[in-house]
KOLBA-837501 format. One record per residue (C-alpha): residue number from 1; residue in three letters; x, y, z. Coordinates in steps of 0.25 Angstrom, whole numbers, plus 5000, padded with zeros to 4 digits. Example, Ala and Ser with C-alpha at 12.3 -4.5 7.8 and 13.67 -1.06 7.14 Angstrom:
   nr  rest     X     Y     Z
    1   ALA  5049  4982  5031
    2   SER  5055  4996  5029
***
This chain:
   nr  rest     X     Y     Z
    1   UNK  4728  4977  4936
    2   UNK  4742  4974  4942
    3   UNK  4745  4959  4945
    4   UNK  4747  4956  4959
    5   UNK  4761  4949  4960
    6   UNK  4761  4948  4975
    7   UNK  4747  4944  4979
    8   UNK  4747  4938  4993
    9   UNK  4736  4927  4994
   10   UNK  4731  4928  5009
   11   UNK  4718  4920  5005
   12   UNK  4714  4906  5009
   13   UNK  4718  4901  4995
   14   UNK  4724  4901  4986
   15   UNK  4736  4903  4995
   16   UNK  4750  4908  4992
   17   UNK  4759  4898  4985
   18   UNK  4774  4895  4989
   19   UNK  4785  4898  4979
   20   UNK  4789  4883  4979
   21   UNK  4775  4879  4976
   22   UNK  4774  4889  4965
   23   UNK  4786  4884  4959
   24   UNK  4781  4870  4959
   25   UNK  4769  4874  4951
   26   UNK  4778  4879  4940
   27   UNK  4784  4865  4938
   28   UNK  4781  4858  4925
   29   UNK  4770  4848  4927
   30   UNK  4772  4833  4927
   31   UNK  4763  4822  4923
   32   UNK  4753  4819  4933
   33   UNK  4755  4804  4930
   34   UNK  4770  4804  4931
   35   UNK  4778  4798  4942
   36   UNK  4783  4812  4946
   37   UNK  4769  4817  4949
   38   UNK  4766  4804  4956
   39   UNK  4778  4806  4966
   40   UNK  4773  4820  4968
   41   UNK  4759  4815  4971
   42   UNK  4764  4805  4981
   43   UNK  4772  4816  4988
   44   UNK  4761  4827  4989
   45   UNK  4751  4816  4994
   46   UNK  4760  4812  5006
   47   UNK  4762  4827  5009
   48   UNK  4747  4830  5008
   49   UNK  4745  4819  5018
   50   UNK  4755  4825  5027
   51   UNK  4748  4839  5026
   52   UNK  4735  4832  5029
   53   UNK  4741  4824  5040
   54   UNK  4734  4811  5035
   55   UNK  4737  4798  5029
   56   UNK  4724  4799  5020
   57   UNK  4724  4800  5005
   58   UNK  4726  4815  5001
   59   UNK  4722  4817  4987
   60   UNK  4725  4829  4978
   61   UNK  4715  4834  4968
   62   UNK  4716  4845  4958
   63   UNK  4706  4854  4962
   64   UNK  4702  4864  4974
   65   UNK  4699  4861  4988
   66   UNK  4684  4860  4984
   67   UNK  4687  4849  4975
   68   UNK  4694  4842  4986
   69   UNK  4682  4843  4995
   70   UNK  4672  4839  4984
   71   UNK  4681  4827  4982
   72   UNK  4680  4823  4996
   73   UNK  4665  4824  4996
   74   UNK  4662  4817  4983
   75   UNK  4672  4806  4985
   76   UNK  4666  4801  4999
   77   UNK  4651  4805  5000
   78   UNK  4638  4801  4993
   79   UNK  4626  4808  4988
   80   UNK  4617  4811  4999
   81   UNK  4627  4809  5010
   82   UNK  4625  4818  5023
   83   UNK  4637  4827  5026
   84   UNK  4640  4838  5036
   85   UNK  4646  4851  5030
   86   UNK  4652  4861  5039
   87   UNK  4649  4876  5034
   88   UNK  4655  4888  5040
   89   UNK  4661  4895  5028
   90   UNK  4662  4895  5013
   91   UNK  4669  4882  5011
   92   UNK  4660  4874  5021
   93   UNK  4648  4880  5013
   94   UNK  4655  4874  5000
   95   UNK  4655  4860  5005
   96   UNK  4641  4861  5008
   97   UNK  4638  4864  4994
   98   UNK  4647  4853  4989
   99   UNK  4641  4843  4998
  100   UNK  4627  4847  4993
  101   UNK  4631  4847  4979
  102   UNK  4634  4832  4980
  103   UNK  4621  4829  4986
  104   UNK  4626  4827  5000
  105   UNK  4617  4830  5012
  106   UNK  4623  4841  5020
  107   UNK  4622  4844  5034
  108   UNK  4628  4858  5036
  109   UNK  4635  4862  5049
  110   UNK  4637  4878  5049
  111   UNK  4644  4888  5056
  112   UNK  4644  4903  5054
  113   UNK  4655  4908  5044
  114   UNK  4667  4912  5052
  115   UNK  4663  4901  5063
  116   UNK  4669  4887  5064
  117   UNK  4660  4875  5062
  118   UNK  4656  4869  5075
  119   UNK  4661  4855  5077
  120   UNK  4650  4851  5087
  121   UNK  4640  4853  5075
  122   UNK  4647  4842  5067
  123   UNK  4647  4833  5080
  124   UNK  4632  4835  5082
  125   UNK  4628  4832  5068
  126   UNK  4638  4820  5067
  127   UNK  4634  4814  5080
  128   UNK  4619  4815  5076
  129   UNK  4622  4807  5063
  130   UNK  4619  4793  5070
  131   UNK  4617  4786  5056
  132   UNK  4630  4792  5051
  133   UNK  4623  4798  5039
  134   UNK  4633  4810  5038
  135   UNK  4644  4806  5029
  136   UNK  4654  4818  5029
  137   UNK  4657  4831  5036
  138   UNK  4662  4842  5027
  139   UNK  4668  4854  5032
  140   UNK  4679  4865  5030
  141   UNK  4690  4865  5040
  142   UNK  4696  4879  5037
  143   UNK  4684  4888  5032
  144   UNK  4692  4899  5024
  145   UNK  4680  4907  5021
  146   UNK  4679  4911  5035
  147   UNK  4692  4908  5041
  148   UNK  4687  4897  5050
  149   UNK  4693  4884  5053
  150   UNK  4684  4873  5058
  151   UNK  4687  4863  5069
  152   UNK  4689  4851  5060
  153   UNK  4696  4843  5070
  154   UNK  4684  4842  5079
  155   UNK  4674  4841  5068
  156   UNK  4682  4830  5062
  157   UNK  4682  4822  5075
  158   UNK  4666  4823  5075
  159   UNK  4666  4818  5061
  160   UNK  4675  4806  5064
  161   UNK  4666  4802  5076
  162   UNK  4655  4801  5066
  163   UNK  4663  4790  5059
  164   UNK  4655  4791  5046
  165   UNK  4656  4805  5041
  166   UNK  4668  4809  5033
  167   UNK  4675  4822  5036
  168   UNK  4677  4830  5023
  169   UNK  4685  4843  5026
  170   UNK  4689  4855  5018
  171   UNK  4703  4858  5023
  172   UNK  4706  4867  5011
  173   UNK  4712  4878  5020
  174   UNK  4716  4870  5032
  175   UNK  4725  4859  5027
  176   UNK  4739  4866  5027
  177   UNK  4735  4876  5037
  178   UNK  4731  4869  5049
  179   UNK  4731  4855  5055
  180   UNK  4722  4846  5048
  181   UNK  4726  4832  5053
  182   UNK  4718  4824  5043
  183   UNK  4720  4810  5050
  184   UNK  4720  4815  5064
  185   UNK  4707  4821  5062
  186   UNK  4701  4810  5054
  187   UNK  4697  4819  5042
  188   UNK  4692  4811  5030
  189   UNK  4692  4821  5018
  190   UNK  4701  4833  5019
  191   UNK  4701  4843  5007
  192   UNK  4711  4854  5004
  193   UNK  4716  4863  4993
  194   UNK  4730  4867  4987
  195   UNK  4728  4882  4988
  196   UNK  4727  4883  5003
  197   UNK  4737  4877  5013
  198   UNK  4744  4869  5002
  199   UNK  4750  4882  4996
  200   UNK  4748  4879  4982
  201   UNK  4739  4884  4971
  202   UNK  4724  4880  4970
  203   UNK  4722  4867  4962
  204   UNK  4724  4855  4971
  205   UNK  4715  4849  4982
  206   UNK  4718  4838  4992
  207   UNK  4709  4828  4999
  208   UNK  4713  4819  5011
  209   UNK  4704  4806  5012
  210   UNK  4703  4797  5024
  211   UNK  4700  4782  5023
  212   UNK  4686  4785  5027
  213   UNK  4684  4795  5016
  214   UNK  4689  4784  5006
  215   UNK  4679  4774  5011
  216   UNK  4668  4784  5009
  217   UNK  4673  4787  4995
  218   UNK  4670  4772  4991
  219   UNK  4655  4775  4992
  220   UNK  4654  4789  4987
  221   UNK  4644  4791  4976
  222   UNK  4645  4806  4974
  223   UNK  4650  4810  4959
  224   UNK  4664  4812  4957
  225   UNK  4675  4811  4947
  226   UNK  4687  4820  4948
  227   UNK  4685  4822  4963
  228   UNK  4684  4807  4966
  229   UNK  4694  4805  4977
  230   UNK  4695  4790  4974
  231   UNK  4702  4793  4961
  232   UNK  4712  4802  4968
  233   UNK  4715  4791  4978
  234   UNK  4717  4781  4968
  235   UNK  4727  4789  4960
  236   UNK  4734  4794  4973
  237   UNK  4738  4779  4975
  238   UNK  4747  4781  4963
  239   UNK  4751  4795  4967
  240   UNK  4742  4801  4955
  241   UNK  4730  4808  4952
  242   UNK  4717  4804  4945
  243   UNK  4717  4817  4936
  244   UNK  4727  4827  4932
  245   UNK  4732  4834  4944
  246   UNK  4737  4848  4945
  247   UNK  4752  4844  4944
  248   UNK  4758  4857  4947
  249   UNK  4750  4859  4959
  250   UNK  4755  4846  4964
  251   UNK  4769  4851  4962
  252   UNK  4765  4863  4971
  253   UNK  4758  4854  4981
  254   UNK  4771  4846  4983
  255   UNK  4779  4859  4986
  256   UNK  4769  4865  4995
  257   UNK  4767  4852  5003
  258   UNK  4783  4851  5005
  259   UNK  4782  4865  5010
  260   UNK  4772  4862  5020
  261   UNK  4779  4849  5025
  262   UNK  4792  4858  5027
  263   UNK  4784  4868  5035
  264   UNK  4776  4857  5043
  265   UNK  4762  4856  5047
  266   UNK  4763  4862  5060
  267   UNK  4770  4874  5055
  268   UNK  4760  4876  5044
  269   UNK  4749  4875  5054
  270   UNK  4756  4885  5063
  271   UNK  4759  4895  5052
  272   UNK  4744  4895  5048
  273   UNK  4740  4897  5063
  274   UNK  4749  4909  5065
  275   UNK  4745  4915  5052
  276   UNK  4730  4913  5056
  277   UNK  4732  4920  5070
  278   UNK  4741  4931  5064
  279   UNK  4730  4935  5054
  280   UNK  4718  4933  5064
  281   UNK  4725  4941  5075
  282   UNK  4730  4952  5066
  283   UNK  4715  4953  5060
  284   UNK  4709  4955  5074
  285   UNK  4720  4965  5078
  286   UNK  4716  4973  5065
  287   UNK  4702  4974  5070
  288   UNK  4697  4964  5060
  289   UNK  4687  4953  5064
  290   UNK  4690  4938  5061
  291   UNK  4679  4932  5054
  292   UNK  4681  4918  5059
  293   UNK  4680  4913  5073
  294   UNK  4693  4916  5080
  295   UNK  4695  4902  5085
  296   UNK  4693  4895  5072
  297   UNK  4702  4903  5062
  298   UNK  4707  4896  5050
  299   UNK  4722  4895  5048
  300   UNK  4720  4898  5034
  301   UNK  4712  4911  5033
  302   UNK  4707  4922  5042
  303   UNK  4694  4929  5039
  304   UNK  4693  4943  5043
  305   UNK  4680  4951  5044
  306   UNK  4679  4966  5040
  307   UNK  4668  4973  5046
  308   UNK  4670  4988  5040
  309   UNK  4676  4984  5027
  310   UNK  4673  4976  5015
  311   UNK  4682  4964  5015
  312   UNK  4683  4963  5000
  313   UNK  4688  4977  4999
  314   UNK  4698  4975  5010
  315   UNK  4704  4963  5004
  316   UNK  4705  4970  4990
  317   UNK  4712  4981  4996
  318   UNK  4722  4972  5002
  319   UNK  4724  4964  4989
  320   UNK  4727  4977  4981
  321   UNK  4736  4984  4991
  322   UNK  4743  4972  4997
  323   UNK  4742  4961  4987
  324   UNK  4736  4952  4997
  325   UNK  4724  4944  4994
  326   UNK  4714  4941  5005
  327   UNK  4701  4932  5004
  328   UNK  4687  4938  5005
  329   UNK  4675  4933  5011
  330   UNK  4666  4923  5005
  331   UNK  4651  4924  5003
  332   UNK  4644  4932  5013
  333   UNK  4658  4936  5019
  334   UNK  4663  4943  5006
  335   UNK  4667  4957  5010
  336   UNK  4666  4954  5025
  337   UNK  4678  4946  5027
  338   UNK  4692  4944  5021
  339   UNK  4701  4932  5023
  340   UNK  4716  4931  5025
  341   UNK  4722  4918  5021
  342   UNK  4734  4913  5028
  343   UNK  4735  4899  5022
  344   UNK  4746  4891  5016
  345   UNK  4759  4899  5011
  346   UNK  4757  4911  5020
  347   UNK  4768  4916  5029
  348   UNK  4769  4926  5040
  349   UNK  4773  4938  5030
  350   UNK  4759  4935  5023
  351   UNK  4752  4936  5036
  352   UNK  4759  4949  5040
  353   UNK  4756  4955  5026
  354   UNK  4741  4952  5026
  355   UNK  4739  4958  5040
  356   UNK  4747  4970  5036
  357   UNK  4738  4972  5023
  358   UNK  4725  4970  5031
  359   UNK  4730  4979  5042
  360   UNK  4735  4990  5032
  361   UNK  4722  4990  5025
  362   UNK  4714  4992  5038
  363   UNK  4723  5003  5041
  364   UNK  4721  5010  5028
  365   UNK  4706  5009  5030
  366   UNK  4707  5015  5043
  367   UNK  4702  5003  5050
  368   UNK  4714  5001  5059
  369   UNK  4727  5008  5063
  370   UNK  4741  5004  5059
  371   UNK  4744  5001  5073
  372   UNK  4733  4991  5073
  373   UNK  4740  4984  5061
  374   UNK  4752  4983  5069
  375   UNK  4745  4976  5080
  376   UNK  4739  4966  5070
  377   UNK  4753  4963  5064
  378   UNK  4759  4962  5078
  379   UNK  4747  4952  5082
  380   UNK  4750  4944  5069
  381   UNK  4765  4943  5071
  382   UNK  4763  4937  5085
  383   UNK  4757  4925  5078
  384   UNK  4767  4925  5066
  385   UNK  4779  4924  5075
  386   UNK  4773  4912  5083
  387   UNK  4780  4901  5075
***
């Protein structure tokens, strides 16, 4: 089997890695207790706060985004606590499982996969909680399994009005892709992962913790050791880490955050918005159906439904012929949808390339005409030039 040397990752993670970041990964490691590494931790922590738009502590864990979410849950809650979990996709479903695994009493607020969570459902449940028994609301901001982004701003306002409940938010594919002003929205615990908008390989995760979250951590009795965020906070005070970190990934993080600061948050968010609109409009022009609610499309990934073809065979064809990797559907959506990632280190050329690959494959299967492909590229270009 030939080695694919130019495989283009158009999936919601891992995402493409810039050359500068790859070069940083290749540096010789340094001691994680050295002054040089402490200086690096200090710089990256300040830049992480910039990215999160917060003055809160932002902690770095060697682990995936799931580790960050689990850390936030077990570091602040108690066995038997009542929590709300929003579930409208694979990752919302995961947090329900994690919460139940740790003995939490879960109230699930559901929406059909492909639809956003209804903020008013959260408001209703929270307002009925007169005795303030609900200790946290756990949900996914950008649900990449379906291509939906949930209305975190509105839901977080209802959580704040409750006063007692913490917000524990999976922002794994929204941090670095769209506006998540942690302090402005009063978010308590925000988890994210390195292989998404951060533009570095998998292996690091990040947790933003509010003062309210730290207060809750003082009474938490759930079992924890490696993911005890109090240990990370203590070591961060001296720009260190409680355990051996992934040193070279921190080198990479430093480079990626510098690149992001150079581009600026507003331009980063606008770039992701342009790419989302280009992909979604091109897809509909190609007579394809968007799986997600059109008013709530994620800036990170577009899920596209195939009605006449098997989606797994479709994306396999694109991988073999064009060296472009698309994501498949999960669980009951496998074979029914494919997902185009446009998160992180993606440029306009990547967007044009993937639209062309999808369109050419449809042409070859006699699903559309070449003229239709031209119309799709023209529709996409209108968004790409809107800088």
